[in-house]
C-alpha positions as CSV (number, residue, x, y, z in Angstrom):
1,M,142.8,-9.4,-77.9
2,S,143.9,-12.9,-77.2
3,L,146.7,-13.8,-74.9
4,S,150.1,-13.9,-76.7
5,A,153.7,-14.4,-76.0
6,S,154.0,-10.7,-74.9
7,F,152.0,-11.5,-71.8
8,P,153.3,-13.4,-68.8
9,P,151.9,-17.0,-68.7
10,R,148.8,-17.6,-66.8
11,L,149.8,-18.5,-63.2
12,S,146.9,-20.9,-62.8
13,D,147.7,-22.7,-66.1
14,A,151.3,-23.0,-65.1
15,A,150.3,-24.3,-61.7
16,R,148.0,-26.9,-63.2
17,A,150.8,-28.1,-65.6
18,G,153.4,-28.2,-62.8
19,S,151.1,-30.0,-60.3
20,G,150.3,-32.8,-62.8
21,L,146.8,-33.1,-61.4
22,P,144.5,-35.3,-63.5
23,D,141.3,-33.7,-64.7
24,G,139.2,-35.7,-62.3
25,E,141.2,-34.6,-59.3
26,L,141.2,-31.0,-60.4
27,E,137.4,-31.0,-60.7
28,R,137.1,-32.6,-57.3
29,L,139.3,-30.0,-55.7
30,A,137.3,-27.2,-57.3
31,G,134.2,-28.8,-55.7
32,V,135.9,-28.8,-52.4
33,A,136.7,-25.1,-52.8
34,R,133.1,-24.3,-53.6
35,R,131.8,-26.2,-50.6
36,A,134.3,-24.6,-48.2
37,A,133.4,-21.1,-49.5
38,E,129.7,-21.9,-49.0
39,A,130.3,-23.2,-45.5
40,G,132.1,-19.9,-44.6
41,A,129.4,-17.8,-46.2
42,S,126.7,-19.6,-44.2
43,E,128.4,-18.4,-41.0
44,L,128.7,-14.9,-42.3
45,R,124.9,-14.8,-42.9
46,R,124.3,-16.1,-39.4
47,H,126.3,-13.4,-37.7
48,F,125.6,-10.5,-40.0
49,G,124.2,-7.5,-38.0
50,Q,124.6,-9.4,-34.7
51,L,128.3,-8.9,-33.8
52,E,129.2,-8.7,-30.2
53,Q,132.9,-8.1,-30.4
54,I,135.0,-6.1,-33.0
55,R,138.7,-5.7,-32.2
56,E,141.9,-4.8,-33.9
57,K,144.5,-7.6,-34.4
58,G,147.9,-5.8,-34.4
59,R,147.6,-3.2,-37.1
60,A,145.3,-0.1,-36.8
61,G,142.1,-0.8,-38.7
62,D,142.9,-4.5,-39.2
63,L,139.7,-5.9,-37.7
64,V,138.6,-9.3,-36.6
65,T,135.2,-10.4,-35.3
66,E,133.5,-13.6,-34.1
67,A,132.2,-14.0,-37.7
68,D,135.8,-14.2,-39.0
69,V,136.6,-16.9,-36.5
70,A,133.3,-18.9,-37.0
71,A,133.6,-18.8,-40.8
72,E,137.2,-19.9,-40.7
73,R,136.3,-22.8,-38.4
74,A,133.6,-23.9,-40.8
75,V,135.9,-23.7,-43.8
76,L,138.7,-25.6,-42.1
77,A,136.3,-28.4,-41.1
78,V,135.4,-28.9,-44.8
79,L,139.0,-28.8,-45.9
80,A,140.2,-31.2,-43.1
81,A,137.4,-33.7,-44.0
82,E,137.9,-33.6,-47.8
83,T,141.6,-32.9,-48.2
84,P,143.3,-33.9,-45.0
85,D,146.8,-34.2,-46.6
86,L,146.8,-30.6,-48.0
87,G,148.3,-27.7,-46.2
88,V,146.4,-24.6,-45.3
89,L,147.3,-20.9,-45.0
90,A,144.4,-19.2,-43.2
91,E,144.2,-15.5,-42.3
92,E,143.1,-16.0,-38.7
93,S,144.9,-19.2,-37.6
94,G,148.0,-19.2,-39.8
95,R,149.7,-22.0,-41.6
96,R,149.2,-25.8,-41.2
97,T,151.8,-27.8,-43.2
98,G,150.5,-30.6,-45.4
99,R,152.1,-33.5,-47.2
100,S,152.1,-32.1,-50.8
101,E,153.0,-28.9,-52.6
102,L,149.3,-27.9,-52.8
103,E,148.1,-25.5,-50.1
104,W,144.8,-23.8,-49.5
105,C,144.7,-20.1,-49.0
106,V,141.7,-19.1,-46.8
107,D,140.2,-15.7,-46.2
108,P,137.1,-16.5,-44.2
109,L,135.8,-12.9,-44.3
110,D,137.2,-10.7,-47.1
111,G,135.9,-7.3,-46.3
112,T,135.8,-7.4,-42.5
113,T,135.5,-3.6,-42.1
114,N,132.5,-3.6,-44.5
115,Y,131.0,-6.5,-42.6
116,A,131.4,-4.8,-39.2
117,H,129.6,-1.8,-40.5
118,R,126.8,-3.9,-42.1
119,Y,128.0,-2.8,-45.5
120,P,127.0,-5.7,-47.7
121,F,130.2,-6.1,-49.8
122,F,132.2,-9.1,-48.4
123,G,132.7,-12.8,-48.9
124,T,134.5,-16.0,-48.1
125,S,137.5,-16.7,-50.4
126,I,139.1,-20.1,-50.9
127,G,142.1,-20.4,-53.2
128,L,144.3,-23.5,-53.9
129,T,148.0,-22.9,-54.7
130,W,150.8,-25.1,-56.0
131,R,154.2,-24.0,-54.8
132,G,152.7,-20.6,-54.0
133,Q,151.1,-20.1,-57.4
134,P,147.3,-19.8,-57.6
135,L,145.7,-22.8,-59.2
136,L,142.0,-22.6,-58.6
137,G,139.5,-21.0,-56.3
138,A,136.0,-20.1,-55.1
139,L,134.4,-17.1,-53.6
140,A,131.0,-16.9,-52.0
141,V,129.4,-13.5,-51.8
142,P,126.4,-13.9,-49.4
143,A,124.7,-10.6,-49.9
144,L,124.4,-11.1,-53.6
145,E,123.7,-14.9,-53.4
146,Q,126.6,-15.5,-55.8
147,L,129.2,-18.2,-55.8
148,Y,132.2,-17.6,-58.1
149,W,134.7,-20.4,-59.0
150,A,137.3,-21.2,-61.5
151,A,139.8,-23.8,-62.4
152,P,142.1,-24.5,-65.5
153,G,140.2,-26.4,-68.1
154,L,136.9,-25.8,-66.4
155,G,136.4,-22.1,-67.0
156,A,135.2,-19.4,-64.7
157,W,131.7,-19.3,-63.3
158,C,129.2,-17.3,-61.3
159,N,126.5,-19.7,-60.0
160,E,125.4,-21.6,-63.1
161,A,126.7,-19.2,-65.7
162,L,130.1,-19.0,-67.4
163,I,131.7,-15.6,-67.0
164,Q,134.4,-13.7,-68.9
165,V,136.1,-10.4,-68.6
166,S,134.8,-7.4,-70.5
167,G,135.9,-6.4,-74.0
168,C,137.1,-3.0,-72.8
169,G,140.2,-1.9,-74.6
170,S,140.3,1.9,-73.8
171,L,141.4,3.4,-70.5
172,A,139.0,6.3,-71.2
173,E,136.0,3.9,-71.4
174,S,137.0,1.7,-68.5
175,L,135.7,1.4,-65.0
176,L,138.5,0.4,-62.6
177,V,138.6,-0.7,-58.9
178,T,141.4,-0.5,-56.3
179,G,141.9,-0.4,-52.5
180,F,144.1,1.1,-49.8
181,A,146.2,-0.9,-47.4
182,Y,146.2,-0.6,-43.7
183,D,149.6,1.1,-43.7
184,R,148.5,3.9,-45.9
185,H,148.7,6.4,-43.1
186,T,152.4,5.7,-42.5
187,R,153.7,5.1,-46.1
188,L,154.1,7.5,-49.0
189,D,153.7,4.4,-51.3
190,N,150.0,4.4,-50.4
191,N,148.1,4.3,-53.7
192,Y,146.7,7.8,-53.4
193,A,148.6,9.2,-56.4
194,E,147.6,6.2,-58.5
195,F,144.0,6.6,-57.5
196,A,143.9,10.2,-58.6
197,Y,145.8,9.5,-61.8
198,F,143.3,6.8,-63.0
199,T,140.2,8.7,-61.7
200,H,141.0,11.5,-64.1
201,R,141.6,9.2,-67.1
202,T,138.7,6.7,-66.8
203,R,135.0,6.6,-66.4
204,G,135.7,6.1,-62.7
205,V,137.6,4.2,-60.0
206,R,135.6,2.2,-57.4
207,R,136.8,1.2,-54.0
208,G,134.9,-1.8,-52.8
209,G,136.9,-2.8,-49.7
210,A,137.1,-6.5,-50.5
211,A,139.9,-7.5,-52.8
212,A,138.6,-11.0,-53.7
213,V,135.2,-9.5,-54.6
214,D,136.9,-6.8,-56.7
215,L,138.7,-9.5,-58.6
216,A,135.6,-11.6,-59.1
217,F,133.8,-8.5,-60.6
218,V,136.7,-8.0,-63.0
219,A,136.4,-11.7,-64.0
220,A,132.6,-11.2,-64.6
221,G,133.1,-8.1,-66.7
222,R,131.4,-5.8,-64.2
223,L,134.7,-3.9,-63.8
224,D,137.5,-3.7,-66.4
225,G,140.6,-3.6,-64.3
226,Y,142.1,-3.7,-60.8
227,W,145.3,-2.8,-59.1
228,E,146.3,-2.8,-55.5
229,R,149.2,-3.1,-53.1
230,G,149.6,-4.3,-49.5
231,L,147.7,-7.5,-50.0
232,S,148.2,-11.1,-48.6
233,P,148.1,-14.4,-50.5
234,W,144.6,-15.2,-49.1
235,D,143.3,-11.9,-50.6
236,L,144.5,-12.9,-54.0
237,A,144.7,-16.6,-54.6
238,A,141.1,-17.3,-55.6
239,G,140.6,-14.0,-57.5
240,V,143.7,-14.5,-59.6
241,A,142.4,-17.8,-60.9
242,L,139.0,-16.3,-61.5
243,V,140.4,-13.4,-63.7
244,E,142.8,-15.6,-65.6
245,Q,140.2,-18.4,-66.4
246,A,137.7,-15.7,-67.4
247,G,140.1,-14.5,-70.1
248,G,141.8,-11.7,-68.2
249,V,145.5,-11.0,-67.5
250,V,147.3,-10.7,-64.2
251,C,150.8,-9.3,-63.8
252,A,153.1,-7.3,-61.6
253,Y,153.1,-3.5,-61.6
254,D,156.1,-3.6,-64.1
255,G,154.3,-6.1,-66.4
256,G,156.3,-9.2,-65.2
257,P,154.8,-12.3,-63.7
258,A,152.7,-11.5,-60.5
259,E,153.7,-13.1,-57.2
260,L,151.2,-13.6,-54.4
261,G,153.9,-12.9,-51.9
262,A,154.7,-9.5,-53.4
263,G,151.3,-8.2,-52.3
264,R,150.6,-6.0,-55.4
265,L,149.3,-6.8,-58.8
266,I,147.3,-5.7,-61.9
267,A,144.3,-7.7,-63.1
268,C,142.4,-6.6,-66.2
269,T,141.3,-7.2,-69.7
270,P,144.2,-7.9,-72.0
271,D,143.9,-4.6,-73.9
272,L,144.1,-2.5,-70.7
273,R,147.3,-4.1,-69.4
274,Q,149.8,-1.8,-71.0
275,A,147.8,1.4,-70.1
276,L,147.7,0.3,-66.4
277,I,151.4,-0.5,-66.4
278,E,152.3,2.9,-67.9
279,G,149.9,4.7,-65.6
280,L,151.3,3.1,-62.4
281,A,154.9,3.9,-63.6
282,A,153.9,7.5,-64.3
283,C,152.9,8.0,-60.7
284,H,156.5,7.2,-59.6
285,P,155.4,5.6,-56.3
286,L,158.0,6.0,-53.5
287,S,158.2,2.3,-52.6
288,G,159.3,1.7,-49.1
289,A,159.1,5.3,-48.0
290,S,157.5,6.1,-44.7
291,F,156.8,8.9,-42.3
292,G,155.3,9.5,-38.9
293,A,151.6,8.4,-38.8
294,P,149.6,11.6,-38.9
295,E,146.0,12.2,-37.8
296,L,143.9,12.5,-41.0
297,D,140.8,14.2,-39.7
298,G,140.5,11.5,-37.1
299,A,139.8,8.9,-39.7
300,Q,140.7,5.3,-39.2
301,P,141.9,2.8,-41.9
302,E,139.0,1.3,-43.7
303,R,140.4,-1.6,-45.7
304,G,139.5,-5.1,-44.4
């Protein structure tokens, strides 16, 4: 199914139109994103399996390691050298204001918990936004030796190959992916009901533990759809551009335009969009509800 007026406009196409970037500059910035992602991934390879310090940074289960810091430092060096006037929102060091409405969103290590446990599902994600809307991005996945990137007018790529979302149009034939936020122990709106609902109605629901990689796999047609809550802009910016430019759709849980600041979205093939919207609505999530944090068999939050 092709995109039609019934779908929200692609965020990345709208950001491209609004920014007024000429083709040459858009292509240059896509190259910067790739080089920055590769610089971060190089640090992740260097530190993998050799961490000396793993600590929590404010929320239970929200981990940071010396690899996060080293990868972010490498990424920021590339961005400062090649785009000194652009702002940056980075997971570890926060926001640096720039001189334009373009801003980089940097997740130096998407999947920190996986990385800390030497589970090879993680990457460095670099997204560029315009007025908070995703425009383009790149994601390096070192364990797979894959570099994903996408930009309006340039398509979506994995290494040297163009990628596109799958042709799956049936929920019963789909393979989905999701995740669970750090606050799932203290909120009733924790994605458990949704996970069970879709697990019983699909070929399966995977839980990778790295949002940007999940989105890249949807863009590449390895997975057919994704939903999640409790996310940050740096988790989503690059992945949204990847899915959209690979022919997929991205929207809010209610089907309206997605917003990075909302922290929850759907990304999928066009034909699965309505089924995911209806499934999430059927679960009646208790948004905002909370309760005392219980001990769940001594488990600790795993998302990172």
